[in-house]
C-alpha positions as CSV (number, residue, x, y, z in Angstrom):
1,X,-46.7,-78.0,40.0
2,X,-43.7,-76.9,37.9
3,X,-40.8,-75.7,40.0
4,X,-38.6,-72.9,38.6
5,X,-37.3,-69.4,39.0
6,X,-39.4,-66.7,40.6
7,X,-41.6,-65.3,37.9
8,X,-41.7,-61.8,39.3
9,X,-38.8,-59.6,38.2
10,X,-36.7,-58.1,41.0
11,X,-37.4,-54.5,39.9
12,X,-41.1,-55.1,40.4
13,X,-40.5,-56.6,43.8
14,X,-38.9,-53.3,44.8
15,X,-42.1,-51.4,44.2
16,X,-44.0,-51.2,47.6
17,X,-47.7,-51.9,47.6
18,X,-49.8,-48.8,47.7
19,X,-51.0,-48.2,51.3
20,X,-54.2,-46.7,49.8
21,X,-55.3,-50.1,48.4
22,X,-56.5,-51.4,51.7
23,X,-58.6,-48.3,52.4
24,X,-60.0,-48.3,48.9
25,X,-61.0,-52.0,49.1
26,X,-62.6,-51.5,52.5
27,X,-64.5,-48.4,51.3
28,X,-65.9,-50.3,48.3
29,X,-66.9,-53.2,50.5
30,X,-68.7,-51.0,52.9
31,X,-70.5,-49.2,50.1
32,X,-71.5,-52.5,48.6
33,X,-72.9,-53.5,52.0
34,X,-75.1,-50.4,51.9
35,X,-73.0,-48.2,54.3
36,X,-73.1,-44.4,53.8
37,X,-69.3,-43.8,53.2
38,X,-68.1,-40.3,52.6
39,X,-64.9,-39.9,50.5
40,X,-62.5,-37.1,51.2
41,X,-59.9,-39.0,49.2
42,X,-60.6,-37.9,45.6
43,X,-57.6,-36.9,43.5
44,X,-59.5,-35.2,40.8
45,X,-61.9,-32.2,40.4
46,X,-65.5,-33.1,40.8
47,X,-66.5,-30.7,38.0
48,X,-67.6,-32.0,34.7
49,X,-65.4,-31.4,31.7
50,X,-66.6,-28.1,30.0
51,X,-69.0,-28.5,27.1
52,X,-66.7,-26.9,24.4
53,X,-64.0,-29.5,25.2
54,X,-66.5,-32.4,25.0
55,X,-67.8,-31.0,21.7
56,X,-64.3,-31.0,20.3
57,X,-64.0,-34.7,21.1
58,X,-67.4,-35.4,19.6
59,X,-66.5,-33.5,16.4
60,X,-63.3,-35.5,16.2
61,X,-65.3,-38.7,16.3
62,X,-67.7,-37.5,13.6
63,X,-64.9,-36.3,11.4
64,X,-63.2,-39.7,11.6
65,X,-60.2,-38.5,13.6
66,X,-59.9,-41.9,15.2
67,X,-56.7,-43.3,13.7
68,X,-53.1,-43.4,14.9
69,X,-51.4,-40.0,15.2
70,X,-47.8,-39.0,15.5
71,X,-46.3,-40.8,18.5
72,X,-45.4,-37.7,20.4
73,X,-48.7,-35.9,19.7
74,X,-50.3,-34.0,16.8
75,X,-48.4,-30.8,15.7
76,X,-51.3,-28.5,16.4
77,X,-51.5,-29.7,20.0
78,X,-47.8,-29.2,20.5
79,X,-48.1,-25.7,19.0
80,X,-51.0,-25.0,21.4
81,X,-48.8,-26.2,24.3
82,X,-46.0,-24.0,23.1
83,X,-48.3,-20.9,23.0
84,X,-49.8,-21.8,26.4
85,X,-46.4,-22.0,28.0
86,X,-45.3,-18.8,26.4
87,X,-48.4,-17.1,27.8
88,X,-48.3,-18.6,31.2
89,X,-44.6,-18.9,31.9
90,X,-43.1,-16.4,29.5
91,X,-40.9,-19.1,28.0
92,X,-40.4,-20.1,24.4
93,X,-40.1,-23.7,23.3
94,X,-40.0,-25.3,19.8
95,X,-42.2,-28.2,18.8
96,X,-39.3,-30.6,19.0
97,X,-38.9,-29.7,22.7
98,X,-42.5,-30.9,23.4
99,X,-44.0,-34.3,23.7
100,X,-47.7,-35.2,24.3
101,X,-48.2,-38.2,26.5
102,X,-51.0,-40.3,28.1
103,X,-51.2,-38.1,31.2
104,X,-48.6,-36.3,33.2
105,X,-47.6,-39.6,34.9
106,X,-46.5,-41.1,31.5
107,X,-44.6,-38.0,30.7
108,X,-42.7,-38.4,34.0
109,X,-42.2,-42.1,33.4
110,X,-40.8,-41.6,29.9
111,X,-38.5,-38.9,31.2
112,X,-37.0,-41.1,33.9
113,X,-36.6,-44.0,31.5
114,X,-34.5,-41.8,29.4
115,X,-32.3,-39.9,31.8
116,X,-31.6,-42.5,34.6
117,X,-28.9,-45.1,34.5
118,X,-28.9,-47.9,37.1
119,X,-28.1,-46.5,40.5
120,X,-28.7,-42.8,39.6
121,X,-30.3,-40.8,42.4
122,X,-33.3,-38.5,42.3
123,X,-33.8,-36.1,45.2
124,X,-37.5,-36.1,46.2
125,X,-38.9,-33.8,48.9
126,X,-41.3,-35.4,51.3
127,X,-44.3,-35.2,51.5
128,X,-44.3,-36.3,47.8
129,X,-46.8,-37.4,45.2
130,X,-47.1,-41.2,45.7
131,X,-45.9,-42.2,42.3
132,X,-42.5,-40.4,42.3
133,X,-40.4,-43.1,44.2
134,X,-41.9,-46.1,42.3
135,X,-41.4,-44.5,38.9
136,X,-37.7,-43.7,39.8
137,X,-37.3,-47.4,41.0
138,X,-38.9,-48.7,37.8
139,X,-36.4,-46.7,35.8
140,X,-33.4,-48.2,37.6
141,X,-32.9,-45.2,39.8
142,X,-32.8,-44.6,43.6
143,X,-35.1,-42.2,45.3
144,X,-33.4,-40.0,47.9
145,X,-36.1,-38.7,50.2
146,X,-35.5,-35.4,51.9
147,X,-38.0,-34.5,54.6
148,X,-39.5,-31.0,54.7
149,X,-41.1,-29.4,57.7
150,X,-44.7,-28.2,58.3
151,X,-43.4,-25.0,59.9
152,X,-41.5,-24.3,56.7
153,X,-44.7,-24.7,54.7
154,X,-43.4,-28.1,53.5
155,X,-41.0,-26.3,51.1
156,X,-37.5,-27.7,50.4
157,X,-34.7,-25.2,51.2
158,X,-31.5,-25.1,49.3
159,X,-29.5,-25.8,52.5
160,X,-31.6,-29.0,53.0
161,X,-30.7,-30.2,49.5
162,X,-26.9,-29.8,49.6
163,X,-26.1,-32.7,52.0
164,X,-27.9,-35.1,49.7
165,X,-26.1,-34.2,46.5
166,X,-23.5,-36.8,45.5
167,X,-21.8,-38.2,42.5
168,X,-24.9,-40.3,41.5
169,X,-27.4,-37.4,41.9
170,X,-29.1,-37.0,38.5
171,X,-32.2,-35.0,39.2
172,X,-34.4,-33.2,41.8
173,X,-38.2,-32.9,41.7
174,X,-40.0,-29.6,42.5
175,X,-43.8,-30.0,42.8
176,X,-45.5,-26.6,43.2
177,X,-48.3,-26.3,44.1
178,X,-47.7,-29.6,46.0
179,X,-49.8,-32.7,46.1
180,X,-50.5,-33.5,49.0
181,X,-49.7,-30.3,51.0
182,X,-50.9,-27.5,48.8
183,X,-47.8,-25.5,49.4
184,X,-46.3,-23.2,46.8
185,X,-42.6,-22.3,46.4
186,X,-41.9,-18.6,46.6
187,X,-39.7,-17.2,43.8
188,X,-36.8,-16.4,46.2
189,X,-36.8,-20.1,47.4
190,X,-36.6,-21.3,43.8
191,X,-33.8,-18.8,43.1
192,X,-31.7,-20.3,45.9
193,X,-32.4,-23.8,44.8
194,X,-31.5,-22.9,41.2
195,X,-28.2,-21.2,42.3
196,X,-27.3,-24.4,44.1
197,X,-28.2,-26.8,41.3
198,X,-26.3,-24.8,38.7
199,X,-23.1,-25.7,40.5
200,X,-23.8,-29.4,39.8
201,X,-24.7,-31.5,36.8
202,X,-28.3,-32.1,38.0
203,X,-31.6,-31.9,36.1
204,X,-34.7,-30.2,37.6
205,X,-38.1,-31.8,37.1
206,X,-40.8,-29.2,37.6
207,X,-44.1,-30.8,38.2
208,X,-46.6,-28.0,37.4
209,X,-49.8,-30.1,37.1
210,X,-51.6,-27.8,39.7
211,X,-50.1,-24.5,38.5
212,X,-53.5,-22.9,37.7
213,X,-55.2,-23.9,41.0
214,X,-53.8,-21.1,43.2
215,X,-56.0,-20.3,46.2
216,X,-54.3,-17.2,47.6
217,X,-52.9,-14.0,46.3
218,X,-49.5,-15.6,45.6
219,X,-47.3,-15.2,42.5
220,X,-46.7,-18.6,41.1
221,X,-43.3,-19.2,39.4
222,X,-41.8,-22.1,37.4
223,X,-38.1,-22.6,38.2
224,X,-37.4,-22.8,34.5
225,X,-38.2,-19.1,34.1
226,X,-35.2,-18.1,36.4
227,X,-32.6,-17.9,33.7
228,X,-31.2,-19.6,30.6
229,X,-29.0,-22.0,32.4
230,X,-31.8,-23.1,34.7
231,X,-34.2,-23.5,31.8
232,X,-31.6,-25.7,30.0
233,X,-31.6,-28.1,33.0
234,X,-35.3,-28.1,33.6
235,X,-38.0,-30.5,32.4
236,X,-41.6,-29.4,32.8
237,X,-44.4,-31.9,33.4
238,X,-47.9,-30.7,33.0
239,X,-51.3,-32.0,31.9
240,X,-54.9,-31.1,31.1
241,X,-56.2,-33.2,33.9
242,X,-56.6,-30.9,36.9
243,X,-56.9,-27.5,35.3
244,X,-59.7,-28.5,32.9
245,X,-61.4,-31.4,34.8
246,X,-60.1,-33.9,32.3
247,X,-58.5,-36.5,34.5
248,X,-60.0,-39.4,32.5
249,X,-59.0,-38.0,29.1
250,X,-55.3,-38.8,29.9
251,X,-53.4,-36.0,28.2
252,X,-50.2,-34.7,29.6
253,X,-47.0,-33.2,28.2
254,X,-43.3,-33.1,28.8
255,X,-41.2,-30.1,27.8
256,X,-37.4,-29.8,27.7
257,X,-34.2,-30.7,25.9
258,X,-35.0,-31.8,22.4
259,X,-32.6,-34.8,22.4
260,X,-34.3,-36.1,25.6
261,X,-37.7,-35.4,24.1
262,X,-36.7,-37.4,21.0
263,X,-35.6,-40.3,23.1
264,X,-38.7,-40.1,25.4
265,X,-40.8,-40.3,22.2
266,X,-39.0,-43.5,21.3
267,X,-39.8,-44.9,24.7
268,X,-43.5,-44.0,24.2
269,X,-43.4,-45.5,20.7
270,X,-42.6,-48.9,22.2
271,X,-45.1,-48.6,25.1
272,X,-48.4,-46.9,24.5
273,X,-47.6,-45.3,21.1
274,X,-49.6,-42.1,20.5
275,X,-52.0,-40.6,23.0
276,X,-55.7,-41.0,22.3
277,X,-56.5,-39.1,19.1
278,X,-59.9,-37.9,20.3
279,X,-58.5,-36.8,23.7
280,X,-55.8,-34.8,21.9
281,X,-58.4,-32.8,20.0
282,X,-60.2,-32.2,23.3
283,X,-57.0,-31.0,24.9
284,X,-56.4,-28.7,21.9
285,X,-59.8,-27.1,22.6
286,X,-59.0,-26.8,26.3
287,X,-55.7,-25.0,25.7
288,X,-57.0,-22.7,22.9
289,X,-60.5,-22.1,24.1
290,X,-62.0,-19.8,26.8
291,X,-60.2,-19.9,30.1
292,X,-62.6,-18.0,32.4
293,X,-64.2,-21.1,33.8
294,X,-60.9,-22.1,35.4
295,X,-61.1,-19.1,37.6
296,X,-64.6,-20.2,38.5
297,X,-63.3,-23.6,39.5
298,X,-60.6,-22.0,41.7
299,X,-63.2,-19.7,43.4
300,X,-65.2,-22.8,44.4
301,X,-62.1,-24.6,45.7
302,X,-61.3,-21.5,47.8
303,X,-64.6,-21.7,49.6
304,X,-64.2,-25.4,50.1
305,X,-60.7,-24.9,51.5
306,X,-61.9,-22.2,53.9
307,X,-64.7,-24.5,55.2
308,X,-62.3,-27.4,55.6
309,X,-59.8,-25.4,57.6
310,X,-62.6,-23.9,59.7
311,X,-63.8,-27.4,60.6
312,X,-60.3,-28.8,61.2
313,X,-59.7,-26.0,63.7
314,X,-62.5,-27.5,65.8
315,X,-60.6,-30.8,66.3
316,X,-58.2,-30.6,69.3
317,X,-54.6,-31.6,68.7
318,X,-54.7,-31.2,64.9
319,X,-52.4,-28.9,63.0
320,X,-52.7,-28.2,59.3
321,X,-50.7,-26.0,56.9
322,X,-53.2,-23.8,55.1
323,X,-53.1,-25.0,51.5
324,X,-52.1,-22.3,49.1
325,X,-53.0,-24.3,45.9
326,X,-54.4,-27.6,44.7
327,X,-57.5,-29.1,46.3
328,X,-55.8,-31.0,49.1
329,X,-55.0,-30.4,52.8
330,X,-52.5,-32.3,54.7
331,X,-53.3,-32.2,58.5
332,X,-51.3,-33.8,61.2
333,X,-53.3,-36.3,63.3
334,X,-50.4,-38.0,65.1
335,X,-51.7,-36.8,68.5
336,X,-54.4,-39.5,68.1
337,X,-52.1,-42.3,67.5
338,X,-51.9,-44.9,70.2
339,X,-51.0,-48.6,70.9
340,X,-53.8,-49.7,68.6
341,X,-53.7,-46.9,66.1
342,X,-49.9,-47.0,65.5
343,X,-49.6,-45.2,62.1
344,X,-51.5,-43.2,59.5
345,X,-52.7,-46.4,57.7
346,X,-54.3,-47.7,60.9
347,X,-55.7,-44.3,61.6
348,X,-57.4,-44.1,58.2
349,X,-58.8,-47.6,58.7
350,X,-60.2,-46.4,62.0
351,X,-61.9,-43.4,60.4
352,X,-63.3,-45.6,57.7
353,X,-64.7,-48.1,60.1
354,X,-65.9,-45.7,62.9
355,X,-66.7,-42.5,60.9
356,X,-67.4,-44.0,57.5
357,X,-65.1,-41.4,56.0
358,X,-62.4,-42.4,53.5
359,X,-59.1,-40.4,53.5
360,X,-55.6,-41.2,52.3
361,X,-52.9,-42.1,54.8
362,X,-49.8,-39.8,55.0
363,X,-47.5,-42.8,54.8
364,X,-48.4,-43.0,51.1
365,X,-46.8,-39.6,50.7
366,X,-43.7,-40.3,52.9
367,X,-45.1,-38.5,56.0
368,X,-46.7,-40.9,58.4
369,X,-48.1,-38.5,61.0
370,X,-50.5,-37.0,58.5
371,X,-53.5,-37.8,56.2
372,X,-54.5,-36.2,52.9
373,X,-58.0,-34.7,52.7
374,X,-59.4,-33.7,49.4
375,X,-61.8,-30.8,49.1
376,X,-62.7,-31.6,45.5
377,X,-66.2,-32.3,46.7
378,X,-69.3,-30.4,47.9
379,X,-69.4,-28.1,50.9
380,X,-72.0,-30.3,52.5
381,X,-69.8,-33.4,52.0
382,X,-66.8,-31.6,53.5
383,X,-68.8,-30.4,56.5
384,X,-70.4,-33.8,57.2
385,X,-67.1,-35.6,56.7
386,X,-65.3,-33.4,59.2
387,X,-68.2,-33.7,61.7
388,X,-67.9,-37.5,61.5
389,X,-64.2,-37.4,61.9
390,X,-64.4,-35.2,65.0
391,X,-67.1,-37.4,66.5
392,X,-64.9,-40.5,65.9
393,X,-61.8,-38.9,67.4
394,X,-63.8,-37.8,70.5
395,X,-64.2,-41.5,71.3
396,X,-60.4,-41.8,71.5
């Protein structure tokens, strides 16, 4: 066998393996063996993509709209994004401040590739979406994890941020509503964060992917809307995936400084090139077509949230912040940890083996005492899943 240098690059070695892979593989193996496995792990709506959106894609195929498009997205979709943001956020952006990408994840990846120099730091509140730290690392940056507290609604406070700001701090991520906690930042919280950030040369990344899935009577606010100086520093990440049940269509967008957008488009030109042409037409129909069905989706998620919380309350020793948005809950199960079940990964393995219920370990989100439960599934599935979990925990 030929001996030589290690074939795996150092930056790839720095990416930790996903703690969810073990659970996913075991769940698949159990299903393949004929086991009745319930999943409360889904990171996507269980609704079908609405018919008018699918029809736009079919029409695009029939009309031959199947060739390369502009790398950063077709102009009419950019215009639709601009109008949508003006309507939803009250903010105006030009087309050269908008880039369409292959999902919100690529938008974030492109952005960090552009703005981060080796060693630059990005402040990330924990619990966090699982991909934030790896994308920062792949871009040469260093994730700076700041823990939030359940009693604070998992919201980062301005006073929590200040000690972590240093000469290498380049950006901070605000995800509201939050995956995995479902928490939403109040406008006054964002104002305090904005006031702090303005005093430093720091960018704000506002991950707004769940901004339409608001489960309570809460006024949602994007930090970019809190003044001209804040808007100049903010990059907005959003997508069609969660709002329109279009996760597999892979259309997201990045909004912000036109020079950064131009550079991010160059990055995209040398990676995926343009987003899927047909999916762009579908996303255009999603943004410009009827929006009433979104409220219908949200009403269903509310009922599911309420049922989930009702059943979690029946399990002794479990606390759970009541999610205000998204379709996730993030309950604390650490009271059931023991010498054998030492962490959330072992805990989720136990639930899968004993209860035949798949959930996502909190360690994947930077908070080990918790698990993420998705209520993007039927009421019957939620009730049965929580019943099985309680029964398995009673044995401990």
